[in-house]
MILOVO-9521 format. One record per residue: residue number from 0; x, y, z of N, C-alpha, C in turn. Coordinates in pm, whole numbers, plus 50000, padded with zeros to 5 digits. Atoms other than C-alpha are relative to their C-alpha. Layout:
% residues N
NODE:num:n.c1:n.c2:n.c3:ca.c1:ca.c2:ca.c3:c.c1:c.c2:c.c3
NODE:NUM:X:Y:Z:X:Y:Z:X:Y:Z
...
END
This chain:
% residues 284
NODE:num:n.c1:n.c2:n.c3:ca.c1:ca.c2:ca.c3:c.c1:c.c2:c.c3
NODE:0:49842:50052:50004:52527:74511:02063:50020:49921:50127
NODE:1:49960:50086:49881:52520:74376:02419:49965:49850:49971
NODE:2:50034:50150:50024:52345:74054:02314:50075:49947:49903
NODE:3:49913:50044:50091:52544:74039:02017:50138:49952:50052
NODE:4:49874:50032:49935:52865:74026:02226:49993:49872:50078
NODE:5:50040:50123:49928:52707:73758:02455:49990:49877:49908
NODE:6:49998:50107:50088:52629:73550:02153:50129:49958:49946
NODE:7:49871:50013:50051:52977:73586:02026:50083:49917:50101
NODE:8:49932:50062:49898:53113:73479:02353:49951:49851:50018
NODE:9:50046:50129:50004:52895:73189:02367:50044:49906:49891
NODE:10:49940:50068:50111:52998:73072:02020:50139:49979:50015
NODE:11:49840:50030:49982:53365:73121:02106:50009:49887:50105
NODE:12:49999:50093:49880:53297:72912:02432:50005:49862:49956
NODE:13:50031:50142:50044:53184:72612:02238:50088:49953:49894
NODE:14:49894:50036:50118:53460:72611:01969:50076:49880:50042
NODE:15:49902:50097:49980:53670:72372:02155:49904:49865:50002
NODE:16:50091:50125:49997:53362:72119:02180:49990:49945:49867
NODE:17:50044:50049:50129:53298:72105:01812:50141:49911:49934
NODE:18:49881:50083:50052:53679:71962:01738:50003:49879:50051
NODE:19:49946:50116:49927:53685:71672:01954:49878:49892:50016
NODE:20:50111:50083:49977:53324:71522:01951:49979:49937:49856
NODE:21:50036:50060:50117:53189:71274:01692:49927:50085:49906
NODE:22:50069:49929:50103:53048:71396:01360:49844:49964:50023
NODE:23:50154:50012:50011:52678:71467:01347:49933:50026:49889
NODE:24:50080:49982:50116:52419:71466:01080:49951:50147:50022
NODE:25:50024:49868:50007:52322:71816:00973:49876:50035:50074
NODE:26:50131:49988:49934:51970:71766:01111:49995:49949:50160
NODE:27:50009:50037:49864:52092:71656:01457:49979:50122:50086
NODE:28:50044:49902:49928:51945:71878:01718:50120:50053:50078
NODE:29:49894:49963:49925:52185:72100:01910:49933:50068:50122
NODE:30:50064:49968:49884:52086:72151:02279:50103:50122:50065
NODE:31:49923:49905:49924:52204:72472:02453:50004:49970:50165
NODE:32:49982:50042:49858:52332:72420:02816:50049:50132:50061
NODE:33:49966:49871:49930:52335:72727:03054:50031:49972:50142
NODE:34:49963:49998:49862:52520:72701:03376:50007:50145:50065
NODE:35:50009:49873:49945:52468:73002:03605:50136:50041:50022
NODE:36:49852:49931:49997:52774:73250:03618:50037:49987:50149
NODE:37:49933:49992:49863:52946:73147:03940:50134:50070:49996
NODE:38:49867:49925:50020:53269:73282:03805:49992:50101:49887
NODE:39:49998:49898:50116:53379:73534:03541:49973:49910:49885
NODE:40:50023:50068:50107:53305:73452:03190:50091:49909:49944
NODE:41:49899:50099:50043:53640:73306:03091:50000:49884:50089
NODE:42:49987:50096:49916:53663:73100:03387:49879:49898:49995
NODE:43:50120:50084:50014:53306:72967:03363:50000:49904:49875
NODE:44:49983:50065:50136:53380:72867:02989:50120:49895:50019
NODE:45:49883:50102:49986:53725:72691:03087:49952:49910:50088
NODE:46:50037:50100:49912:53547:72499:03363:49903:49901:49921
NODE:47:50112:50078:50051:53242:72376:03157:50037:49958:49863
NODE:48:49978:50054:50128:53377:72340:02801:50052:49851:49978
NODE:49:49945:50157:50018:53574:72010:02861:49902:49917:50046
NODE:50:50127:50089:49968:53261:71873:03046:49911:49988:49886
NODE:51:50117:49998:50098:53034:71971:02768:50065:49904:49888
NODE:52:49936:50085:50094:53286:71801:02521:49994:49852:50037
NODE:53:50010:50139:49941:53297:71486:02730:49848:49944:49992
NODE:54:50143:50047:49998:52914:71463:02769:49927:49990:49866
NODE:55:50040:50013:50142:52857:71533:02399:50054:49859:49934
NODE:56:49939:50121:50068:53099:71244:02304:49939:49871:50063
NODE:57:50036:50107:49931:52983:71006:02553:49843:49967:49987
NODE:58:50145:49998:50016:52603:71070:02515:49946:49996:49845
NODE:59:50033:49996:50140:52589:71120:02135:49892:50106:49982
NODE:60:50097:49877:50007:52374:71442:02209:50089:50112:50011
NODE:61:49905:49878:50018:52518:71751:02100:49952:50116:50090
NODE:62:50017:49882:49909:52548:72027:02368:50081:50093:49966
NODE:63:49906:49896:50014:52668:72361:02335:49973:50111:50099
NODE:64:50000:49920:49869:52752:72609:02620:49940:50139:49938
NODE:65:50047:49874:50021:52547:72931:02626:49974:50075:50122
NODE:66:49997:49927:49868:52615:73191:02898:49994:50144:49968
NODE:67:50029:49853:50015:52515:73559:02937:50111:50065:50081
NODE:68:49905:49919:49938:52727:73837:03069:50002:49999:50154
NODE:69:50019:50000:49850:52590:73806:03427:49900:49867:50022
NODE:70:50086:50128:49970:52397:73534:03610:49869:50038:49960
NODE:71:50141:49974:50035:52076:73729:03550:49974:49982:49853
NODE:72:50024:50014:50132:52131:73741:03187:49988:49848:49962
NODE:73:50001:50146:50035:52197:73361:03170:49867:49946:50041
NODE:74:50122:50048:49961:51880:73294:03369:49881:50066:49896
NODE:75:50087:49930:50109:51694:73543:03114:49991:49900:49901
NODE:76:50004:50105:50121:51784:73289:02843:49920:49891:50056
NODE:77:50063:50112:49939:51634:73000:03056:49854:50024:49997
NODE:78:50142:49955:49988:51311:73185:03116:49937:50031:49873
NODE:79:50042:49979:50125:51286:73280:02760:49991:49881:49903
NODE:80:50002:50115:50078:51309:72924:02643:50099:49970:49916
NODE:81:49881:50000:50090:51635:72973:02468:50098:49904:50018
NODE:82:49912:50106:49961:51809:72679:02639:49935:49871:50045
NODE:83:50062:50123:49961:51732:72316:02705:50062:49918:50117
NODE:84:49928:50059:49872:51974:72220:02985:50064:50114:50087
NODE:85:49939:49897:49903:52085:72414:03292:50062:49933:50115
NODE:86:49949:50045:49875:52303:72380:03599:49959:50123:50085
NODE:87:50068:49899:49952:52114:72620:03834:49919:49974:50120
NODE:88:50112:49997:49860:51910:72680:04164:49913:50109:49966
NODE:89:50070:49879:50035:51719:72958:03993:49850:49962:49969
NODE:90:50118:50035:50050:51412:72754:03908:49900:49937:50104
NODE:91:50077:50066:49904:51271:72650:04246:49892:50080:50061
NODE:92:50111:49901:49934:51037:72942:04326:49863:49939:49942
NODE:93:50158:50041:50049:50644:72862:04295:49978:50045:49855
NODE:94:50025:49946:50141:50645:73095:04000:50062:49920:49890
NODE:95:49929:50064:50099:50890:72890:03817:50002:49847:49986
NODE:96:50024:50138:49987:50797:72539:03922:49917:49957:49886
NODE:97:50085:50037:50113:50525:72540:03653:50064:50004:49856
NODE:98:49920:50007:50135:50785:72589:03368:50030:49857:49966
NODE:99:49968:50137:50051:50846:72214:03375:50138:49962:49997
NODE:100:49867:50036:50022:51209:72204:03420:50013:49884:50105
NODE:101:49978:50112:49932:51315:71855:03561:50134:49978:50044
NODE:102:49871:50020:49967:51609:71784:03780:50027:49852:49971
NODE:103:49965:50126:50040:51805:71492:03657:50143:49970:50065
NODE:104:49891:50019:49927:52116:71522:03854:50057:50137:50068
NODE:105:49944:49884:49916:52344:71744:04083:50157:49982:50003
NODE:106:49860:50030:49994:52697:71804:04144:50043:49975:50139
NODE:107:49942:50057:49865:52855:71595:04436:50110:50070:50066
NODE:108:49892:49930:49922:53040:71810:04660:49964:50019:50142
NODE:109:50029:49974:49847:53063:71903:05035:49869:50094:49989
NODE:110:50103:49898:49998:52759:72090:05163:50029:50139:49977
NODE:111:49976:49857:50030:52741:72455:05050:49911:50078:50113
NODE:112:50074:49906:49901:52625:72748:05288:49998:50141:49931
NODE:113:50012:49847:50032:52487:73096:05220:50089:50077:50115
NODE:114:49906:49924:49894:52740:73337:05402:50000:50143:49972
NODE:115:49962:49868:50005:52808:73688:05471:50141:50016:50045
NODE:116:49863:50014:49959:53185:73748:05471:50061:50144:49983
NODE:117:49912:49875:50013:53440:74027:05515:50148:49947:49977
NODE:118:49848:50050:50004:53834:74018:05453:50023:49985:50141
NODE:119:49952:50028:49863:54010:73876:05737:50062:50117:50081
NODE:120:49957:49904:49924:54157:74194:05834:49903:50123:50020
NODE:121:50105:49914:49975:53842:74384:05854:49962:50021:50139
NODE:122:50048:50002:49859:53738:74538:06176:49861:49969:50027
NODE:123:50130:50058:49987:53387:74423:06111:49996:49875:50077
NODE:124:50008:50130:49939:53287:74150:06352:49865:49947:50010
NODE:125:50146:50040:49996:52913:74142:06362:49925:50054:49873
NODE:126:50093:49948:50096:52644:74170:06115:49931:50132:50013
NODE:127:50045:49865:49961:52488:74467:06278:50083:50112:49975
NODE:128:49921:49883:50019:52790:74671:06219:50003:50021:49839
NODE:129:50002:49968:50144:52709:74658:05831:49884:50092:49963
NODE:130:50105:49903:50016:52405:74882:05891:50043:50115:49916
NODE:131:49987:49886:50087:52384:75138:05608:50135:50012:49922
NODE:132:49902:50004:50068:52690:75028:05451:49990:49913:49861
NODE:133:50026:50080:50113:52743:74882:05108:50050:49866:49998
NODE:134:49975:50144:49995:52737:74504:05064:49984:49952:49856
NODE:135:50015:50048:50123:52808:74322:04745:49948:49856:49989
NODE:136:50053:50130:50030:52627:74026:04590:50024:49960:49858
NODE:137:49992:50044:50125:52663:73820:04272:49896:50083:49906
NODE:138:50111:49926:50085:52326:73945:04116:49866:49967:50072
NODE:139:50130:50014:49934:51950:73943:04195:49949:49855:49996
NODE:140:50044:50143:50021:51918:73579:04078:50057:49903:50077
NODE:141:49904:50084:49929:52177:73439:04304:49918:49952:50130
NODE:142:50077:50026:49888:51970:73212:04534:50063:49998:50146
NODE:143:49906:50009:49869:52237:73120:04793:50072:50115:50046
NODE:144:49908:49903:49978:52467:73399:04762:49920:50135:50033
NODE:145:50072:49868:49963:52212:73685:04759:49866:49982:50065
NODE:146:50124:49992:49940:51859:73588:04840:50012:49940:50143
NODE:147:49973:50052:49867:51957:73366:05144:50068:50093:50098
NODE:148:49931:49926:49908:52209:73611:05283:49925:50134:50011
NODE:149:50064:49872:49998:52016:73918:05199:49867:49989:50095
NODE:150:50104:50019:49929:51703:73775:05367:50044:49985:50166
NODE:151:49955:49990:49863:51911:73730:05687:50025:50146:50055
NODE:152:49982:49846:49975:52004:74107:05673:49870:50064:50027
NODE:153:50138:49955:49978:51630:74183:05640:49933:49950:50131
NODE:154:50052:50045:49891:51528:73972:05907:50054:50038:50143
NODE:155:49940:49920:49878:51780:74119:06145:49978:50142:50011
NODE:156:50018:49860:50017:51675:74455:06037:50131:50083:50002
NODE:157:49878:49951:50029:52014:74548:05920:49988:50054:49861
NODE:158:50008:49953:50149:51972:74783:05610:50124:50024:49953
NODE:159:49868:49981:50070:52256:74787:05367:49963:50053:49863
NODE:160:50009:49962:50152:52326:74943:05016:50043:49884:49922
NODE:161:49985:50139:50058:52289:74637:04789:50090:50060:49867
NODE:162:49925:49984:50116:52566:74633:04517:50017:49849:49922
NODE:163:49984:50131:50084:52563:74362:04227:50129:49986:49931
NODE:164:49883:50014:50061:52897:74239:04107:49976:49926:49866
NODE:165:50011:50063:50144:52748:74032:03801:50028:49842:50022
NODE:166:49988:50149:49959:52885:73693:03951:50096:50016:50117
NODE:167:49931:50005:49879:53076:73591:04270:50135:50065:49993
NODE:168:49880:49952:50008:53421:73685:04147:49997:50175:49988
NODE:169:50037:49845:50007:53276:74053:04058:49978:50038:50139
NODE:170:50030:49961:49867:53142:74074:04399:50110:49998:50092
NODE:171:49880:50001:49920:53469:73981:04567:50091:50111:49954
NODE:172:49902:49897:50051:53657:74232:04346:49937:50129:50062
NODE:173:50048:49863:49898:53426:74508:04515:50045:49987:50135
NODE:174:49954:49999:49869:53535:74373:04847:50152:50033:50007
NODE:175:49864:49976:49980:53913:74370:04797:50039:50141:49949
NODE:176:49966:49871:50034:53900:74706:04622:49949:50129:50108
NODE:177:50042:49916:49895:53732:74851:04933:49861:50095:49972
NODE:178:50140:49922:50036:53405:74965:04749:49907:49959:50101
NODE:179:50097:50040:49912:53202:74756:04979:50056:49940:50130
NODE:180:49953:50039:49869:53219:74642:05335:49992:49844:50020
NODE:181:50020:50132:49995:53106:74285:05297:49942:49940:49876
NODE:182:50060:50076:50126:52983:74009:05043:49906:49909:50045
NODE:183:50089:50102:49978:52690:73787:05040:50039:49887:49906
NODE:184:49909:50115:50073:52846:73449:04923:49928:49863:50007
NODE:185:50013:50135:49992:52817:73084:04847:50138:49937:50057
NODE:186:49875:50056:49928:53072:72902:05079:50094:49935:49903
NODE:187:49907:50068:50093:53197:72692:04798:50087:50103:49912
NODE:188:49928:49903:50076:53271:72991:04584:50095:50101:50073
NODE:189:49899:49939:49901:53426:73168:04876:50130:49940:50010
NODE:190:49882:50091:49999:53659:72885:04914:50087:49996:49894
NODE:191:49920:50008:50137:53761:72857:04561:50053:50135:49966
NODE:192:49931:49884:50017:53819:73227:04532:50106:50028:50083
NODE:193:49897:49990:49907:54023:73248:04843:50123:49924:49949
NODE:194:49896:50078:50025:54232:72958:04728:50059:50048:49864
NODE:195:49944:49943:50127:54284:73117:04369:50076:50118:50022
NODE:196:49942:49882:49975:54361:73448:04503:50101:50025:50109
NODE:197:49904:50001:49897:54560:73368:04810:49941:50099:50094
NODE:198:50072:49920:49919:54324:73568:05016:49926:49931:50122
NODE:199:50070:50054:49884:54164:73509:05362:49877:50079:50047
NODE:200:50131:49926:49989:53800:73602:05462:49968:49967:50134
NODE:201:50042:50041:49882:53627:73612:05795:49832:49992:49966
NODE:202:50125:50018:50023:53274:73467:05798:49917:50059:50126
NODE:203:50084:49920:49907:53005:73685:05983:49869:49910:50035
NODE:204:50124:50088:49986:52717:73453:05926:49988:49881:49896
NODE:205:50011:50116:50095:52645:73109:05763:49869:49929:50020
NODE:206:50132:50060:49984:52335:72940:05683:50014:49836:50039
NODE:207:49998:50142:50005:52243:72562:05729:50045:49950:49886
NODE:208:49943:50062:50115:52400:72315:05487:49906:49992:49890
NODE:209:50074:50015:50102:52255:72288:05143:50072:49929:49902
NODE:210:49934:50073:50086:52301:72082:04845:50054:50102:49869
NODE:211:49948:49927:50095:52507:72212:04554:49903:50007:49866
NODE:212:50107:49967:50100:52325:72335:04222:49957:49859:49919
NODE:213:50073:50115:50074:52105:72109:04011:50030:49995:49856
NODE:214:50007:50025:50146:52131:71972:03656:49857:49973:49969
NODE:215:50120:50002:50052:51806:72028:03500:49981:50002:49856
NODE:216:50039:50024:50131:51631:71963:03160:49874:50053:49980
NODE:217:50116:49937:50040:51357:72155:02975:49903:49867:49966
NODE:218:50090:50109:50044:51037:71945:02926:49997:49984:49856
NODE:219:49987:50006:50136:51104:72007:02556:50101:49897:49957
NODE:220:49890:50098:50024:51396:71756:02568:49936:49858:49996
NODE:221:50043:50148:50017:51303:71408:02425:50046:49907:50102
NODE:222:49968:50095:49887:51321:71129:02696:50127:49933:49968
NODE:223:49889:50089:50038:51574:70937:02498:50137:50079:50013
NODE:224:49882:49924:49992:51808:71239:02471:50046:50036:50146
NODE:225:49975:49973:49855:51758:71329:02848:50069:49884:50055
NODE:226:49943:50142:49925:51841:70962:02950:50151:50001:49967
NODE:227:49838:50026:50053:52174:70975:02731:50071:50098:50080
NODE:228:49937:49868:49932:52272:71315:02890:50022:49963:50138
NODE:229:50019:50040:49833:52165:71200:03250:50104:49897:50012
NODE:230:49905:50116:49973:52374:70876:03217:50139:50031:49985
NODE:231:49876:49948:50017:52661:71050:03085:50054:50069:50114
NODE:232:49942:49932:49893:52704:71281:03355:49999:49924:50120
NODE:233:50002:50079:49876:52615:71030:03634:50129:49902:49989
NODE:234:49887:50109:50016:52892:70785:03501:50144:50077:49980
NODE:235:49863:49931:50023:53157:71063:03443:50093:49980:50110
NODE:236:49902:50014:49887:53307:71023:03779:50051:49864:50022
NODE:237:49948:50140:49992:53353:70635:03725:50078:49975:49874
NODE:238:49929:50023:50128:53520:70678:03384:50140:50080:50014
NODE:239:49876:49948:49992:53894:70725:03354:50024:50140:49945
NODE:240:49982:49860:50071:53885:71013:03104:49908:50107:50085
NODE:241:50101:49908:49936:53587:71157:03300:50067:50046:50128
NODE:242:49934:49978:49867:53779:71161:03629:50100:50106:49971
NODE:243:49885:49914:50015:54072:71335:03475:49920:50138:49956
NODE:244:50052:49891:50056:53847:71609:03309:49946:50072:50123
NODE:245:50053:49934:49878:53671:71662:03642:50094:50056:50094
NODE:246:49902:49941:49919:53978:71706:03828:50071:50122:49950
NODE:247:49929:49874:50082:54141:71955:03576:49905:50110:50015
NODE:248:50104:49899:49998:53814:72152:03563:49985:50049:50132
NODE:249:50018:49973:49876:53776:72141:03913:50116:50084:50083
NODE:250:49891:49941:49969:54123:72255:03985:49998:50162:49973
NODE:251:50001:49849:50044:54065:72583:03791:49924:50059:50089
NODE:252:50093:49909:49914:53780:72695:04028:50021:49963:50144
NODE:253:49978:50026:49850:53900:72547:04362:49911:49877:50061
NODE:254:50077:50109:49955:53677:72236:04379:50097:49875:50031
NODE:255:49916:50124:49974:53817:71922:04530:49988:49894:49871
NODE:256:49982:50092:50127:53928:71661:04248:49889:49892:49995
NODE:257:50112:50108:49989:53640:71427:04379:49871:50061:49959
NODE:258:50130:49937:50030:53375:71673:04272:49949:49939:49866
NODE:259:50062:50065:50120:53151:71478:04026:49853:50038:49991
NODE:260:50147:49998:50010:52798:71439:03920:49924:49883:50030
NODE:261:50072:50097:49978:52538:71222:04040:49844:50008:49960
NODE:262:50132:49970:50043:52183:71144:03949:49912:50048:50123
NODE:263:50088:49942:49891:51900:71315:04133:49854:50004:49961
NODE:264:50146:49962:50038:51515:71339:04133:49945:50126:50047
NODE:265:50039:49854:49960:51508:71680:04286:49959:50001:50141
NODE:266:50059:49994:49871:51397:71568:04632:50107:50064:50095
NODE:267:49896:49939:49904:51726:71717:04782:49982:50162:50008
NODE:268:50015:49852:50018:51613:72076:04688:49884:50054:50077
NODE:269:50101:49955:49918:51337:72090:04948:50030:50142:50073
NODE:270:49948:49895:49929:51540:72333:05137:49985:50147:49919
NODE:271:50014:49885:50088:51543:72576:04842:49844:50058:49974
NODE:272:50143:49972:50003:51171:72547:04796:49940:50061:50109
NODE:273:50048:49960:49872:51105:72596:05143:50018:50137:50035
NODE:274:49959:49857:49969:51298:72931:05160:49891:50093:49952
NODE:275:50106:49879:50056:51021:73108:04941:49879:49994:50087
NODE:276:50104:49979:49919:50763:73008:05184:50004:50104:50119
NODE:277:49977:49894:49903:50920:73253:05452:50075:50093:49968
NODE:278:49914:49883:50030:51128:73478:05253:49936:50131:50006
NODE:279:50057:49885:50010:51080:73845:05270:49929:50016:49871
NODE:280:50076:49971:50132:50831:73942:04989:50082:50041:49886
NODE:281:49886:49931:50128:51100:74130:04775:50079:49895:49954
NODE:282:49906:50106:50046:51292:73800:04751:49928:49881:49958
NODE:283:50063:50111:50039:51024:73573:04648:49996:49984:49845
END
């Protein structure tokens, strides 16, 4: 039943795409696109659906949104070869490099940081004060928000009770309800959540700057289709219609209206790959 509900949501999420794109022959391949769950399901779909519609129309390559209930569920689709395109940073570990996913672009935003945050009125001022307290994270696959931040706690020998919220919004819901004392977060998502909810937080720790998530394609995608999709993403920020869609979608999640997509060969993600060389064994 769980997977049935996820498929129903994925199908519903892609309905708006079908109405506005060019007609395709019945034998035209449909490629599944899975972005990690940075927000709740509805907000994730509202952000990505107009972008999927645009990329499909401009590239002539049919894309369909496919997202799971949690970020771990969505990544499970990827690892099971059930999708062909992703927006993710979950594939840079040594064990997953061999799967053949190719970076072709990234979202152009200000640098992001892994963070550990509390509400602005919290009495907690230092990471050490979180010892033996519940701390929420989006999920076990969240590289920036969970693995980077939890590694910091482990390295500082601050034991905490790990609570997974399913996505960043779910983790923050745990914080505002008082069920946890702090949240491991992605600074971009912290800023977006705070703007949408009208809340203020205090940052206890923040990592070095990192690049935003990567657009990646499976090795099973034909080169001509990958080139068409890659070009459509890279040119979206220079197209009048594309700029409007990016601004509207970005406004939903608290991104700057200038947040667009640029081409990438993957070299910007060395910090992600290097993390696994020194990360605590439980996080590799």
